[in-house]
N, C-alpha and C positions, 0 to 999 in steps of 0.2 A: 773127319772133324765134324763135330755136331754143331748145329746152329741154334743159338738161343734166341727166342722170339724177342723182338724189340718192344719197348714199353708202349709205343703207339699201337692202338688197337684197330685192326681191320683196315678197310679201304676208304680213302678219302680222295675223290677226284680233285686235283689241284685247281682245275678250272671251273669247278662246280659252284663254289661259293665265294662271294666277295667279302662277306662278313660271317665266317663260320663261328660256332660256339667255342668259347675259350675252354669251357669244361662241359662237354657234351655228356649226356647220360650214358654210362657204360653198359647199356642193356644189350642182351643177345638179340633182341628184336631189331634194334637199330643196326647192330653189326651185320646181321643177315640182310637187312635192307640195303646197306651199302654194297655188299657183295652182289646182291641181286641187280643193282644198277649196272655193274660191270657185265653181268650175264646178259642183261637187256641190250647193252651196247654191242656185245659180241653177236647176239641174235640179229640185231639190225644190220651188222656187217655181213652176216651170212645171207640175209634175205635181200641185200642190196638197198637197205633203207638207211644207210649211214647218213646222219644229218650234220656231221662235223667235218670240216676240211682240215682239221689239225693233223699233220702227218706224224706227230710224235706226242701222243696223248699220255700224260703221266698220272698215275694214281699212287697214293701212299698205301702200301699193302704189306703188313707184317707177315711172318711165316704162317701164323695160324690162319690169317685171312686168306692167304694164298692157297693153303690146303683146303679151306672151305670152298673156295672158288673151284678148285679142281673137282671136289666132291659134287658140287652143283652141276658142273659140266658133264660129269660121268652119268648123271641121272637121265640125260637126253642123248641117245646114241648118235643122232644126226648132228647135234651141236658139238658133241665131243669129237666126232670125226672132223668137223670143220676146224675146231680149235687145234687139233693135232696136225692136220695136213695142209690147211690153207691160211689160217690166221697168222698174221705176222706180229709176234709179240716178244718182249724180253722181260725177264725178271731178275732184279738185282737184290739178292738177299742182304748184301752188305749195307745197303741204304734203304731197304724195305720199299722198293719202287717197282711197280709194274708199268710197262709201257706197251700201249697198243699202237702199232705202226700203220700208217696209211700213206704209202708212197705217192708222190705227185707224178704227173705225166712226165715232167722234165726229169725228175729223179729216175724214172724207169727207162726213159730214152737214153739218158747219159750212161747209166750202169750197163745197159745192153750193149752200147757201142764200145765201152771199155772191155767187156768180156769178149766180144767178137774180135777186137784187135789183139788181145792176148792169145786167143785161140789160133788166129792166123799165124802169129809168130811161133807158137808151139809146134804147129804143123810144118813149119818151114825148117825145123831143126833136122839136120842130117847126121851122117856118120854114126859113131858109137853111142851118141846120146839119144838117137832117134827112138829106140825101143823104150827108154825111160819116159821120154816126152809123150809117147802114145798112150801111156797109162795115166796121164793127167786128165781129169775130167772137171768140167764146170759143174758145181753142185747147187747152183742157183741160191735160193733162200732157205734151203733145208735147215731144220733146227739143229743146233749144236748143244749137246748136253754133256756135262762132265761128271766123273765119278764122285768128286767132292762137291756136295750140294752148295757149298759156300759161294760157288761161282755161277750159280743160276742156270738159266736156259736162254739162248739167244737165237734169233733168226736173221743172219747177216744179209746185206744187200747182194753180195756175191761171194763165191768161194771157189777155190780150186783144190782138188784132193786127188792124191795118188790112189789107184784102185785097191791097193793093199794096205792103205793107211787108215787108222781109226779117225783121225782128224784131218781137216784140210791144212795144207801148208800155207796158203794165202787166204786172207779174209779181207774183203773190201767193204767199206762203209761210206755212203754218200751222206754228207752232213748238211744241216741247215740250222737256222737260228734256235729252234726248240731242242734240237738234238746235240748241238755243239758241245754243251757242257758235260754231256754224258759220254763223249767219244773216248776220253782217257779211261773212264771206268770200263768201257767195252774192251779197250786194248788190254787192260789189266786182266779182265775175266778170261778173254781168249787165250792169252799167253800163259798166265799162271794156272788157269783151269785145265789146260791141256798139257801141263808140265813141259812147256816149250816146244811141243810138237807142232803148234801153230807158229810158223817161223816169221811171218810178216803180217802186220795189220796195217792196212792202207786207209787213210781218211781223206776224202775229197770234199772240201767245204765249198759249196757252189751257190748258196742262196743267202745273200745278205740283204737286210732290209733297206740299206742305203748303199748306193754304188753297185758296181758289178765285179768286185774283186772275187777271185776264186783261188783257193790255196790247196796245197798238198801237204799231208803229214804222214809219217811212217814210223811205226814202232817195231822193234825186234827184241827177242829175249836176250838178256844179259845176266851174268852172274857177278855179284859184287860181294865184298867182304864188309860186314857191319862192324860196329865199334867193339863187339864182343869177340871178333875174330871169326865169326861164323859166315859161311857162304850163303847168300840169298839170291833167289831168282827174282828178277824184276823185268817189267816191260819198259824198255828204254826208248825214249823218243829220239830217233835218229835224224829225221827231217821234220822241222817245226814250221808249219804255216808258210811253206815256200810258195810264193805268188807265181801262178802261171797265167793269170789275167788280172790287170790292175783295175783300180776302182772306176776308171773311165771306160773300161771294156776293151782295152788294148792288150795284145799278147805280150808276155814277158820277153825281154830281150836276151834272157839267159840262154846260153848254148849248152850249159852243163846241167841245168835243172831238169825236172821231170821224174817220173817213176822208173827206177832202175832195179831190176830183179835179176836173179840167176836161176837157172833151171833147178838147181839143188834146193832153192827156197820153196819149191812146190811140194815138198814131202818132208816128213820127219827125218832127223839125222839118223835114225835107226835104219832107214831105207837108203838115204843118200850116202851115208858114211863119209869116208875121206876120198871118194872117187873124184879125181881131178878132171874127169871128162864131163862132169855135170855143171860146168861153169858157163854154159852158153847164156848170153845175155838176152833178157826180155826187157825192152826199153820203150817207154811211152814218153817222148820228149815233152818239154813244156809246151812247145808249139803244137804237138799232136794232141795233148790234152785240151788245149785251147780250141782247136778245130773241132774236136769231138763234142765239146760243150756247146760251141756255136751251132753245130748241126742239130744237137738235141733241143736247144732253145727254139730253133726255127720250126722243128717238127712239133714241139709242144704248143707253139704259138698258133699253128694251123688248127689244132684241136680246140684250144681255148677260145679262139675267135670264131670258131665254126666256119672256117673258110675252105675246109677240105672238100674234095670232089665227092659227090654222092650221086646215086642213081636217080634219074628223073623219070624213067619209064616204069610206071607202076600200074600194070594192067589188071588190077584187082579192085573189087568194089569194097570189100571189107577184109579184116584179118581175124582169124579164129584161133583161140588158144585151145589146147587139148583139155579135155574134161578132167577134173580132179578125181583121183581114185578114192575109195572108201577110207584107206589109211591116211591119205593126205587130208581129207575132210576131218578126220578125228584129230589129227595134229593141229589143224587150224582152231578147233574148239578148245584144245588144251592150251594153245597160245593165248586165246582170249581170256581163259580162266587165269593164266599166269599173270597177264597184264592187270587184271582186276585185283588179284592178290597183292601184286607189287604196288599198285596205286594206293591201296588201303594201308600198307606198311609205310609208305612214304608220307601219307597224311598223318599217321600216328607219330612218325619221327618229327615232323614239323611241329606238332602240338607239344611234344616232349621238349623241343629246343626253345620254345617260346618263353620259357621261364628263366633262360640263361642270358647273361650279358654277352654282347658280341663285340668283336674287334676286327681289325684288318690284319690279314696274314698274307704275306707274299710267298711266291713259289720258292724264292731263295731261302726264306726263313724256314719253310717246311722241309726243304731238302738238307 
């Protein structure tokens, strides 16, 4: 299926302007300047100079702008490698949205504990299902791309994939305020983009601005019949915002709640088939999710408050960095030249915009 570019042109960081131009000049110079801002942000992340704490930074970026961004990244081998192998980002062609992820310490602590608990249960499976379970691997945040470009590219928080499968069977996303409204879009892209080979999408919402409520949501593929009598694949919400910690921070009293999976969920139906031996349960009860989240919060608090144990014995007078190689020195000069060029383009854009009326645009309206 081909993708038609949306009428919005190029990239607009939603958080960049409080009063953006209602009718900005549709110049190539301005479009390239907007794309260059994203390139600059990616460079900052590569070099450890990220100045924003936003874990889910959204940019409006149509298909043409996305292709331009890829072209710009490919011009720098180092930056291209970083973007391909280390940068956490998502692209939603259906809504022309690019998202740069920056997971928090709490987010990483919690997802790590979830993955470790699932791995322990997989290793404990015995009998005839043991061989199948041994083939299930944690895929971390490796990028997931689909043959149909309509479903974009995504870098999940966690995933589990059978060694012989193209796609993971389980995808896990930890959500917070900025990411929450995109969770359903992610579930759609994962399940529809993989033609249902991704069997379960798990959403764990843990960071509310008020209160301490934490919830679980689960999507699975389902086939429905539309009004025309045609069968359609959908991502069906099976568990909707199930509370495992209430707003006061107390664990849920539910004995049946929590994340409940089967071994066969970890791989495509083409591998699992109708084998009745692959129904071994993998369960993270509501109380288990609560305890894992509490432990993650405690660990994150130590880092945030800088109360962790550090070495006090420092028998050196000074610290010496290694000397830069000629190639690195050349790269640094190129970087300075790029910054100067980008600054000039941004100044020109500001001058172009000065003749246009401005108004207030919210993220909700933009999306």
